MMTF fields as JSON, N, C-alpha, C and O atoms, coordinates in Angstrom:
{
  "mmtfVersion": "1.0.0",
  "mmtfProducer": "UNKNOWN",
  "numBonds": 447,
  "numAtoms": 448,
  "numGroups": 112,
  "numChains": 1,
  "numModels": 1,
  "chainsPerModel": [1],
  "groupsPerChain": [112],
  "chainIdList": ["A"],
  "bondAtomList": [4, 2, 8, 6, 12, 10, 16, 14, 20, 18, 24, 22, 28, 26, 32, 30, 36, 34, 40, 38, 44, 42, 48, 46, 52, 50, 56, 54, 60, 58, 64, 62, 68, 66, 72, 70, 76, 74, 80, 78, 84, 82, 88, 86, 92, 90, 96, 94, 100, 98, 104, 102, 108, 106, 112, 110, 116, 114, 120, 118, 124, 122, 128, 126, 132, 130, 136, 134, 140, 138, 144, 142, 148, 146, 152, 150, 156, 154, 160, 158, 164, 162, 168, 166, 172, 170, 176, 174, 180, 178, 184, 182, 188, 186, 192, 190, 196, 194, 200, 198, 204, 202, 208, 206, 212, 210, 216, 214, 220, 218, 224, 222, 228, 226, 232, 230, 236, 234, 240, 238, 244, 242, 248, 246, 252, 250, 256, 254, 260, 258, 264, 262, 268, 266, 272, 270, 276, 274, 280, 278, 284, 282, 288, 286, 292, 290, 296, 294, 300, 298, 304, 302, 308, 306, 312, 310, 316, 314, 320, 318, 324, 322, 328, 326, 332, 330, 336, 334, 340, 338, 344, 342, 348, 346, 352, 350, 356, 354, 360, 358, 364, 362, 368, 366, 372, 370, 376, 374, 380, 378, 384, 382, 388, 386, 392, 390, 396, 394, 400, 398, 404, 402, 408, 406, 412, 410, 416, 414, 420, 418, 424, 422, 428, 426, 432, 430, 436, 434, 440, 438, 444, 442],
  "bondOrderList": [1, 1, 1, 1, 1, 1, 1, 1, 1, 1, 1, 1, 1, 1, 1, 1, 1, 1, 1, 1, 1, 1, 1, 1, 1, 1, 1, 1, 1, 1, 1, 1, 1, 1, 1, 1, 1, 1, 1, 1, 1, 1, 1, 1, 1, 1, 1, 1, 1, 1, 1, 1, 1, 1, 1, 1, 1, 1, 1, 1, 1, 1, 1, 1, 1, 1, 1, 1, 1, 1, 1, 1, 1, 1, 1, 1, 1, 1, 1, 1, 1, 1, 1, 1, 1, 1, 1, 1, 1, 1, 1, 1, 1, 1, 1, 1, 1, 1, 1, 1, 1, 1, 1, 1, 1, 1, 1, 1, 1, 1, 1],
  "groupList": [{"groupName": "ARG", "atomNameList": ["N", "CA", "C", "O"], "elementList": ["N", "C", "C", "O"], "formalChargeList": [0, 0, 0, 0], "bondAtomList": [1, 0, 2, 1, 3, 2], "bondOrderList": [1, 1, 2], "singleLetterCode": "R", "chemCompType": "L-PEPTIDE LINKING"}, {"groupName": "ILE", "atomNameList": ["N", "CA", "C", "O"], "elementList": ["N", "C", "C", "O"], "formalChargeList": [0, 0, 0, 0], "bondAtomList": [1, 0, 2, 1, 3, 2], "bondOrderList": [1, 1, 2], "singleLetterCode": "I", "chemCompType": "L-PEPTIDE LINKING"}, {"groupName": "GLU", "atomNameList": ["N", "CA", "C", "O"], "elementList": ["N", "C", "C", "O"], "formalChargeList": [0, 0, 0, 0], "bondAtomList": [1, 0, 2, 1, 3, 2], "bondOrderList": [1, 1, 2], "singleLetterCode": "E", "chemCompType": "L-PEPTIDE LINKING"}, {"groupName": "THR", "atomNameList": ["N", "CA", "C", "O"], "elementList": ["N", "C", "C", "O"], "formalChargeList": [0, 0, 0, 0], "bondAtomList": [1, 0, 2, 1, 3, 2], "bondOrderList": [1, 1, 2], "singleLetterCode": "T", "chemCompType": "L-PEPTIDE LINKING"}, {"groupName": "VAL", "atomNameList": ["N", "CA", "C", "O"], "elementList": ["N", "C", "C", "O"], "formalChargeList": [0, 0, 0, 0], "bondAtomList": [1, 0, 2, 1, 3, 2], "bondOrderList": [1, 1, 2], "singleLetterCode": "V", "chemCompType": "L-PEPTIDE LINKING"}, {"groupName": "LEU", "atomNameList": ["N", "CA", "C", "O"], "elementList": ["N", "C", "C", "O"], "formalChargeList": [0, 0, 0, 0], "bondAtomList": [1, 0, 2, 1, 3, 2], "bondOrderList": [1, 1, 2], "singleLetterCode": "L", "chemCompType": "L-PEPTIDE LINKING"}, {"groupName": "GLY", "atomNameList": ["N", "CA", "C", "O"], "elementList": ["N", "C", "C", "O"], "formalChargeList": [0, 0, 0, 0], "bondAtomList": [1, 0, 2, 1, 3, 2], "bondOrderList": [1, 1, 2], "singleLetterCode": "G", "chemCompType": "PEPTIDE LINKING"}, {"groupName": "ASP", "atomNameList": ["N", "CA", "C", "O"], "elementList": ["N", "C", "C", "O"], "formalChargeList": [0, 0, 0, 0], "bondAtomList": [1, 0, 2, 1, 3, 2], "bondOrderList": [1, 1, 2], "singleLetterCode": "D", "chemCompType": "L-PEPTIDE LINKING"}, {"groupName": "ALA", "atomNameList": ["N", "CA", "C", "O"], "elementList": ["N", "C", "C", "O"], "formalChargeList": [0, 0, 0, 0], "bondAtomList": [1, 0, 2, 1, 3, 2], "bondOrderList": [1, 1, 2], "singleLetterCode": "A", "chemCompType": "L-PEPTIDE LINKING"}, {"groupName": "GLN", "atomNameList": ["N", "CA", "C", "O"], "elementList": ["N", "C", "C", "O"], "formalChargeList": [0, 0, 0, 0], "bondAtomList": [1, 0, 2, 1, 3, 2], "bondOrderList": [1, 1, 2], "singleLetterCode": "Q", "chemCompType": "L-PEPTIDE LINKING"}, {"groupName": "CYS", "atomNameList": ["N", "CA", "C", "O"], "elementList": ["N", "C", "C", "O"], "formalChargeList": [0, 0, 0, 0], "bondAtomList": [1, 0, 2, 1, 3, 2], "bondOrderList": [1, 1, 2], "singleLetterCode": "C", "chemCompType": "L-PEPTIDE LINKING"}, {"groupName": "PHE", "atomNameList": ["N", "CA", "C", "O"], "elementList": ["N", "C", "C", "O"], "formalChargeList": [0, 0, 0, 0], "bondAtomList": [1, 0, 2, 1, 3, 2], "bondOrderList": [1, 1, 2], "singleLetterCode": "F", "chemCompType": "L-PEPTIDE LINKING"}, {"groupName": "HIS", "atomNameList": ["N", "CA", "C", "O"], "elementList": ["N", "C", "C", "O"], "formalChargeList": [0, 0, 0, 0], "bondAtomList": [1, 0, 2, 1, 3, 2], "bondOrderList": [1, 1, 2], "singleLetterCode": "H", "chemCompType": "L-PEPTIDE LINKING"}, {"groupName": "ASN", "atomNameList": ["N", "CA", "C", "O"], "elementList": ["N", "C", "C", "O"], "formalChargeList": [0, 0, 0, 0], "bondAtomList": [1, 0, 2, 1, 3, 2], "bondOrderList": [1, 1, 2], "singleLetterCode": "N", "chemCompType": "L-PEPTIDE LINKING"}, {"groupName": "SER", "atomNameList": ["N", "CA", "C", "O"], "elementList": ["N", "C", "C", "O"], "formalChargeList": [0, 0, 0, 0], "bondAtomList": [1, 0, 2, 1, 3, 2], "bondOrderList": [1, 1, 2], "singleLetterCode": "S", "chemCompType": "L-PEPTIDE LINKING"}, {"groupName": "PRO", "atomNameList": ["N", "CA", "C", "O"], "elementList": ["N", "C", "C", "O"], "formalChargeList": [0, 0, 0, 0], "bondAtomList": [1, 0, 2, 1, 3, 2], "bondOrderList": [1, 1, 2], "singleLetterCode": "P", "chemCompType": "L-PEPTIDE LINKING"}, {"groupName": "TYR", "atomNameList": ["N", "CA", "C", "O"], "elementList": ["N", "C", "C", "O"], "formalChargeList": [0, 0, 0, 0], "bondAtomList": [1, 0, 2, 1, 3, 2], "bondOrderList": [1, 1, 2], "singleLetterCode": "Y", "chemCompType": "L-PEPTIDE LINKING"}, {"groupName": "TRP", "atomNameList": ["N", "CA", "C", "O"], "elementList": ["N", "C", "C", "O"], "formalChargeList": [0, 0, 0, 0], "bondAtomList": [1, 0, 2, 1, 3, 2], "bondOrderList": [1, 1, 2], "singleLetterCode": "W", "chemCompType": "L-PEPTIDE LINKING"}],
  "groupTypeList": [0, 1, 2, 3, 4, 0, 0, 5, 6, 7, 4, 8, 0, 9, 2, 6, 10, 2, 11, 4, 4, 4, 8, 6, 7, 4, 11, 2, 3, 12, 13, 4, 14, 3, 9, 1, 1, 8, 0, 8, 10, 2, 8, 1, 8, 14, 1, 7, 5, 15, 4, 16, 5, 5, 15, 6, 13, 12, 7, 14, 5, 2, 15, 6, 10, 5, 17, 7, 6, 15, 2, 11, 8, 0, 12, 10, 15, 14, 13, 4, 9, 4, 5, 0, 7, 12, 8, 2, 3, 9, 1, 3, 7, 6, 3, 6, 4, 4, 1, 8, 3, 1, 4, 8, 14, 15, 5, 3, 3, 0, 12, 15],
  "groupIdList": [1, 2, 3, 4, 5, 6, 7, 8, 9, 10, 11, 12, 13, 14, 15, 16, 17, 18, 19, 20, 21, 22, 23, 24, 25, 26, 27, 28, 29, 30, 31, 32, 33, 34, 35, 36, 37, 38, 39, 40, 41, 42, 43, 44, 45, 46, 47, 48, 49, 50, 51, 52, 53, 54, 55, 56, 57, 58, 59, 60, 61, 62, 63, 64, 65, 66, 67, 68, 69, 70, 71, 72, 73, 74, 75, 76, 77, 78, 79, 80, 81, 82, 83, 84, 85, 86, 87, 88, 89, 90, 91, 92, 93, 94, 95, 96, 97, 98, 99, 100, 101, 102, 103, 104, 105, 106, 107, 108, 109, 110, 111, 112],
  "secStructList": [7, 2, 2, 2, 2, 2, 2, 2, 2, 2, 2, 2, 2, 2, 2, 6, 7, 7, 7, 3, 3, 3, 3, 1, 7, 1, 1, 1, 7, 1, 7, 7, 7, 2, 2, 2, 2, 2, 2, 2, 2, 2, 2, 2, 2, 6, 6, 7, 1, 7, 3, 3, 3, 3, 7, 7, 1, 6, 6, 7, 7, 7, 6, 6, 7, 4, 4, 4, 1, 2, 2, 2, 2, 2, 2, 7, 7, 6, 6, 3, 3, 3, 7, 7, 1, 1, 1, 3, 3, 3, 3, 3, 7, 6, 6, 7, 7, 3, 3, 3, 3, 3, 3, 7, 7, 7, 7, 7, 1, 1, 7, 7],
  "xCoordList": [91.432, 93.062, 93.472, 94.438, 93.126, 93.969, 93.691, 94.708, 92.672, 92.262, 93.58, 94.075, 93.771, 94.925, 95.988, 96.435, 96.407, 97.96, 97.984, 98.843, 97.007, 96.662, 96.547, 96.976, 95.936, 96.45, 97.886, 98.535, 98.371, 99.761, 100.585, 101.273, 100.326, 101.12, 100.673, 101.575, 99.52, 99.235, 100.25, 101.238, 99.893, 100.711, 102.409, 103.082, 102.657, 104.012, 104.661, 105.547, 103.793, 104.114, 103.798, 104.608, 102.945, 102.711, 103.771, 103.907, 104.523, 105.601, 106.971, 108.022, 106.817, 108.152, 108.967, 110.141, 108.545, 109.203, 110.001, 109.66, 111.053, 111.305, 111.179, 111.33, 110.909, 110.692, 109.815, 109.704, 109.395, 108.228, 108.712, 108.852, 108.898, 109.225, 108.027, 107.426, 107.61, 106.679, 107.094, 107.221, 107.222, 107.849, 107.129, 106.747, 107.124, 106.491, 104.705, 103.884, 104.642, 103.509, 102.252, 101.077, 102.96, 102.039, 100.837, 99.954, 101.088, 99.864, 99.582, 100.292, 98.215, 98.058, 98.199, 98.41, 98.038, 98.532, 99.181, 99.1, 100.027, 100.353, 99.034, 99.225, 98.148, 96.883, 95.965, 94.801, 96.726, 96.151, 95.663, 96.406, 94.342, 93.885, 94.622, 95.278, 94.594, 95.109, 94.544, 95.324, 93.328, 92.68, 93.18, 93.131, 93.57, 94.142, 95.524, 95.853, 96.253, 97.565, 97.693, 98.784, 96.498, 96.749, 96.031, 96.364, 94.98, 94.624, 95.951, 96.344, 96.442, 97.362, 98.662, 99.31, 98.86, 100.325, 99.719, 100.406, 98.153, 98.019, 97.893, 98.132, 97.613, 97.545, 98.945, 99.2, 100.091, 101.239, 102.234, 103.121, 101.743, 102.094, 101.584, 102.328, 100.36, 100.189, 100.977, 100.938, 101.617, 102.552, 103.082, 102.6, 104.029, 104.581, 106.01, 106.597, 106.554, 107.84, 108.4, 107.582, 109.528, 110.076, 109.415, 109.192, 109.229, 108.308, 109.309, 109.87, 109.783, 110.765, 109.504, 108.919, 109.377, 108.535, 109.22, 110.006, 109.123, 110.217, 109.01, 108.021, 109.292, 108.113, 108.116, 109.168, 107.118, 106.832, 106.353, 106.397, 105.905, 105.645, 104.561, 104.635, 103.195, 102.097, 102.565, 102.138, 103.351, 103.94, 105.22, 105.801, 105.874, 107.351, 107.774, 107.0, 109.175, 109.704, 110.271, 111.398, 109.222, 109.282, 109.087, 108.188, 109.546, 109.72, 108.053, 107.315, 108.077, 106.339, 105.731, 104.5, 106.308, 106.014, 105.222, 105.601, 104.132, 103.514, 104.594, 104.497, 105.594, 106.42, 107.368, 107.901, 107.481, 108.046, 107.055, 107.483, 105.862, 104.633, 104.401, 104.87, 103.796, 103.795, 102.786, 103.156, 101.286, 100.849, 101.713, 101.624, 102.504, 103.229, 104.159, 104.181, 104.819, 105.761, 105.107, 105.6, 103.743, 103.16, 102.625, 102.74, 102.226, 101.579, 102.72, 102.675, 103.775, 104.498, 104.952, 105.402, 104.865, 104.971, 106.795, 107.611, 106.81, 108.351, 108.989, 110.113, 108.291, 108.53, 108.933, 109.686, 108.662, 108.752, 110.154, 110.577, 110.529, 111.6, 111.496, 111.38, 111.519, 111.158, 112.493, 113.452, 112.488, 113.798, 113.925, 113.136, 114.789, 114.698, 116.114, 116.058, 117.169, 118.07, 118.241, 117.565, 118.992, 119.502, 120.811, 121.933, 120.644, 121.593, 121.477, 120.438, 122.025, 121.774, 121.264, 121.472, 120.38, 120.218, 120.344, 119.753, 121.046, 121.13, 119.979, 119.689, 119.471, 118.736, 119.259, 119.731, 119.04, 119.96, 118.72, 117.655, 119.297, 118.253, 118.74, 119.734, 117.917, 118.044, 119.535, 120.026, 120.116, 121.465, 123.009, 124.175, 122.13, 122.913, 123.579, 124.147, 123.454, 123.749, 123.179, 122.013, 123.49, 122.974, 122.161, 122.842, 120.593, 119.913, 119.381, 118.845, 119.626, 119.158, 119.806, 120.113, 119.794, 120.45, 119.384, 119.341, 118.426, 117.757, 118.44, 119.327, 118.294, 119.21, 117.98, 117.377, 117.852, 116.265, 116.681, 117.78, 115.819, 115.667, 114.518, 113.541, 114.311, 113.182, 112.827, 113.773, 111.565, 111.523, 111.123, 110.351, 111.801, 111.709, 110.925, 111.097, 110.075, 109.483, 107.985, 108.05, 106.912, 105.722, 105.796, 105.343, 106.443, 106.975, 108.503, 109.373, 108.385, 110.006, 110.501, 111.587],
  "yCoordList": [107.849, 108.006, 108.543, 109.28, 108.495, 109.237, 110.498, 111.133, 111.342, 112.403, 112.947, 114.054, 111.694, 112.694, 112.49, 113.549, 111.6, 111.955, 113.671, 114.549, 113.566, 115.032, 116.239, 117.312, 116.109, 117.186, 117.097, 118.139, 116.081, 115.793, 116.896, 117.844, 116.515, 117.327, 118.864, 119.681, 119.321, 120.666, 121.039, 121.746, 120.474, 120.853, 121.295, 122.244, 119.892, 120.226, 121.636, 122.467, 121.374, 122.643, 124.108, 125.006, 124.394, 125.523, 125.673, 126.812, 124.528, 124.867, 124.806, 124.782, 124.787, 125.02, 123.959, 124.175, 122.6, 121.26, 121.044, 121.551, 120.321, 120.16, 118.473, 117.875, 118.232, 116.219, 115.425, 115.783, 114.58, 113.939, 112.287, 111.497, 112.054, 110.611, 110.132, 110.726, 108.984, 108.122, 106.759, 105.601, 107.288, 105.889, 104.558, 104.259, 103.926, 102.62, 102.704, 103.618, 101.4, 101.137, 102.066, 102.429, 102.101, 103.183, 102.257, 102.609, 100.851, 99.929, 99.185, 98.8, 99.242, 98.176, 96.589, 95.872, 96.242, 94.714, 94.823, 95.745, 93.467, 93.347, 92.987, 93.215, 92.642, 92.494, 93.561, 93.647, 94.403, 95.707, 96.016, 96.18, 96.147, 96.363, 97.071, 98.07, 96.71, 97.64, 98.984, 99.935, 99.195, 100.474, 101.115, 102.343, 100.704, 101.405, 101.609, 102.687, 101.238, 101.608, 102.474, 102.995, 102.703, 103.685, 104.835, 105.826, 105.048, 105.947, 106.483, 107.646, 105.421, 106.015, 106.681, 107.638, 106.358, 106.584, 108.068, 109.075, 108.102, 109.218, 110.545, 111.669, 110.468, 111.102, 111.562, 112.764, 110.447, 110.802, 111.753, 112.599, 111.284, 112.674, 113.918, 114.896, 113.956, 115.354, 116.237, 117.466, 115.489, 116.462, 117.077, 118.208, 116.82, 117.557, 117.791, 118.8, 117.205, 117.356, 115.649, 114.821, 115.372, 114.062, 113.278, 113.922, 112.468, 111.196, 110.285, 109.775, 109.854, 108.67, 107.53, 107.928, 106.656, 105.288, 104.493, 103.881, 104.279, 103.08, 101.985, 102.261, 100.689, 100.111, 99.428, 99.338, 99.057, 98.657, 97.22, 96.62, 96.723, 95.382, 94.853, 93.696, 95.821, 95.525, 95.478, 94.833, 96.214, 96.454, 96.261, 96.948, 94.924, 94.481, 94.21, 94.009, 94.243, 93.717, 92.283, 91.884, 91.663, 90.477, 89.679, 90.205, 88.36, 88.42, 87.738, 86.957, 88.725, 88.773, 89.905, 89.931, 90.759, 92.348, 93.232, 93.406, 93.755, 94.7, 95.923, 96.258, 96.418, 97.212, 96.522, 97.188, 95.318, 94.599, 94.303, 93.82, 94.628, 93.937, 95.01, 96.145, 94.661, 95.497, 96.467, 97.602, 96.516, 97.583, 98.507, 99.666, 98.233, 99.326, 99.754, 100.934, 98.995, 99.868, 100.904, 101.984, 100.221, 100.927, 102.357, 103.426, 102.264, 103.773, 104.382, 105.604, 103.944, 104.855, 106.008, 106.032, 107.13, 108.517, 108.699, 108.276, 109.59, 109.679, 110.776, 111.278, 110.912, 111.944, 110.623, 110.937, 109.657, 108.696, 107.547, 106.895, 107.618, 106.699, 106.097, 106.668, 104.497, 103.505, 103.113, 102.682, 103.293, 103.16, 101.462, 100.781, 101.11, 99.522, 98.804, 97.62, 99.547, 99.314, 99.617, 100.566, 99.027, 99.565, 100.494, 99.99, 101.486, 102.465, 104.01, 104.382, 104.608, 106.06, 106.569, 106.016, 107.915, 108.174, 110.0, 110.619, 110.617, 111.57, 112.473, 112.055, 113.63, 114.371, 116.05, 116.9, 116.038, 117.393, 118.308, 118.032, 119.459, 120.896, 121.008, 120.431, 121.873, 122.155, 122.602, 122.284, 123.131, 123.25, 122.367, 122.706, 120.956, 119.834, 119.56, 118.502, 120.66, 120.827, 119.786, 120.097, 118.794, 117.781, 118.711, 119.34, 118.604, 119.026, 118.233, 118.762, 116.791, 115.861, 114.398, 114.073, 113.863, 112.142, 111.23, 111.318, 110.222, 109.265, 108.287, 107.884, 107.699, 106.479, 105.39, 105.155, 104.79, 103.836, 102.209, 101.677, 101.919, 100.084, 99.893, 100.162, 99.297, 98.871, 97.485, 96.713, 97.021, 95.664, 94.834, 95.081, 93.68, 92.657, 91.455, 90.462, 91.391, 90.358, 91.093, 92.235, 90.465, 91.028, 90.814, 91.591, 89.634, 89.548, 89.706, 88.93, 91.147, 91.571, 90.596, 90.784],
  "zCoordList": [120.84, 121.087, 119.848, 120.05, 118.51, 117.301, 117.494, 117.217, 117.892, 118.164, 119.561, 119.772, 120.226, 121.243, 120.203, 119.761, 119.798, 118.978, 118.046, 117.959, 117.655, 116.766, 117.563, 117.138, 118.806, 120.036, 120.449, 120.529, 120.685, 120.927, 119.904, 120.28, 118.626, 117.58, 117.758, 117.573, 118.062, 118.319, 119.433, 119.237, 120.657, 121.591, 121.592, 121.994, 120.832, 120.435, 119.691, 119.892, 118.879, 117.494, 118.606, 118.375, 119.543, 120.066, 121.442, 121.89, 122.115, 122.738, 122.187, 122.827, 120.973, 120.084, 120.048, 119.747, 120.337, 120.15, 118.97, 117.901, 119.076, 117.875, 117.308, 116.242, 118.343, 118.131, 119.33, 120.502, 118.872, 119.887, 120.022, 119.088, 121.332, 121.605, 122.132, 123.026, 121.577, 122.284, 122.974, 122.574, 123.966, 124.72, 125.34, 126.471, 124.125, 124.44, 124.262, 124.347, 124.006, 123.914, 122.5, 122.558, 121.771, 120.599, 119.978, 119.196, 120.614, 120.119, 121.717, 122.646, 121.431, 122.422, 122.437, 123.414, 121.17, 120.757, 119.507, 118.696, 119.425, 117.971, 117.121, 115.927, 117.317, 116.194, 116.079, 116.472, 115.44, 114.888, 113.752, 112.785, 113.668, 112.174, 110.985, 111.28, 109.812, 108.56, 109.028, 108.98, 109.466, 109.394, 110.73, 110.673, 111.722, 112.911, 112.505, 112.998, 112.016, 111.887, 110.651, 110.42, 109.702, 109.073, 109.436, 108.787, 110.432, 110.989, 112.048, 112.129, 112.731, 113.773, 112.6, 113.024, 111.734, 110.791, 110.583, 110.755, 110.137, 109.37, 110.632, 110.191, 111.821, 113.248, 113.217, 113.298, 113.077, 113.833, 112.369, 112.486, 111.367, 109.889, 110.554, 110.623, 111.051, 111.089, 112.032, 112.099, 112.667, 114.184, 113.061, 112.998, 111.928, 111.103, 111.928, 111.537, 112.782, 113.647, 113.291, 112.89, 113.45, 113.739, 114.997, 116.022, 114.961, 115.681, 116.04, 115.071, 117.379, 117.369, 118.31, 119.317, 117.937, 118.662, 119.095, 118.371, 120.366, 121.011, 121.363, 122.041, 120.767, 121.157, 122.676, 123.309, 123.091, 124.757, 124.593, 123.519, 125.705, 125.936, 125.177, 124.764, 124.857, 123.902, 122.212, 121.254, 122.328, 120.794, 120.398, 119.558, 121.251, 121.256, 119.759, 118.823, 119.712, 118.439, 118.399, 118.106, 118.758, 118.492, 117.461, 116.804, 116.775, 115.374, 115.265, 115.864, 113.945, 113.469, 113.998, 114.017, 114.393, 115.047, 114.036, 112.878, 114.549, 113.647, 112.795, 111.614, 113.806, 113.037, 111.875, 110.988, 111.985, 110.819, 109.475, 108.427, 109.678, 108.853, 107.653, 107.738, 106.753, 105.202, 105.804, 105.503, 106.777, 106.888, 107.43, 107.026, 108.239, 108.841, 107.786, 107.435, 107.333, 106.355, 105.138, 104.811, 104.502, 103.677, 104.316, 103.715, 105.184, 106.149, 106.597, 106.451, 107.114, 108.121, 107.562, 106.416, 108.38, 107.439, 107.715, 108.534, 106.492, 106.671, 107.953, 107.927, 108.682, 109.919, 110.927, 111.849, 110.889, 112.11, 112.028, 111.073, 113.163, 113.373, 114.372, 115.456, 114.204, 115.005, 115.685, 115.045, 117.039, 117.835, 118.048, 118.703, 117.524, 117.026, 117.945, 118.279, 118.238, 118.744, 120.182, 120.58, 121.046, 122.213, 121.889, 121.822, 121.75, 121.225, 121.392, 121.938, 121.16, 121.04, 119.923, 118.843, 120.048, 118.717, 118.749, 119.634, 117.85, 118.374, 117.305, 116.183, 117.834, 117.035, 116.77, 117.524, 115.853, 115.237, 114.727, 114.175, 115.133, 114.612, 113.354, 112.912, 112.7, 111.032, 110.791, 109.707, 111.463, 111.396, 111.99, 112.191, 112.121, 112.187, 113.524, 113.796, 114.38, 115.972, 116.888, 117.132, 117.431, 118.059, 119.531, 120.342, 119.612, 120.374, 121.629, 122.602, 121.448, 122.358, 121.549, 120.402, 122.729, 122.335, 123.284, 124.511, 122.361, 122.797, 123.238, 122.485, 124.368, 124.624, 124.939, 125.986, 123.52, 123.616, 124.359, 124.515, 124.577, 125.289, 124.797, 125.497, 123.249, 123.281, 123.699, 123.856, 123.914, 124.292, 123.281, 122.354, 123.579, 122.462, 122.81, 122.103, 123.809, 124.191, 124.863, 125.317, 124.87, 125.696, 127.388, 128.228, 127.612, 129.043, 129.572, 129.969, 129.372, 130.073, 131.184, 131.732]
}
């Protein structure tokens, strides 16, 4: 799966994408090892585009979630934004022009 993330970045760049959205279940569970978090974040960093991660039911934003843990904070690359709020996120190009709006609805429980 880590190699798939790298390939996703290759395809996004080849297609001229300006950002990537991962819509839910970035991780299969909350019980992810530090090694997996580090490898996943390294692969996401290699995409070299803004990446927006939307928590799903397997990695929801419940109390004590991995998104709030020290391992994710330590390894999270600068190109990543976790969509934590039920809100709109405007994405701009290099000149500040809005090119897209994400309307996020992150899951806050494993059992919606």
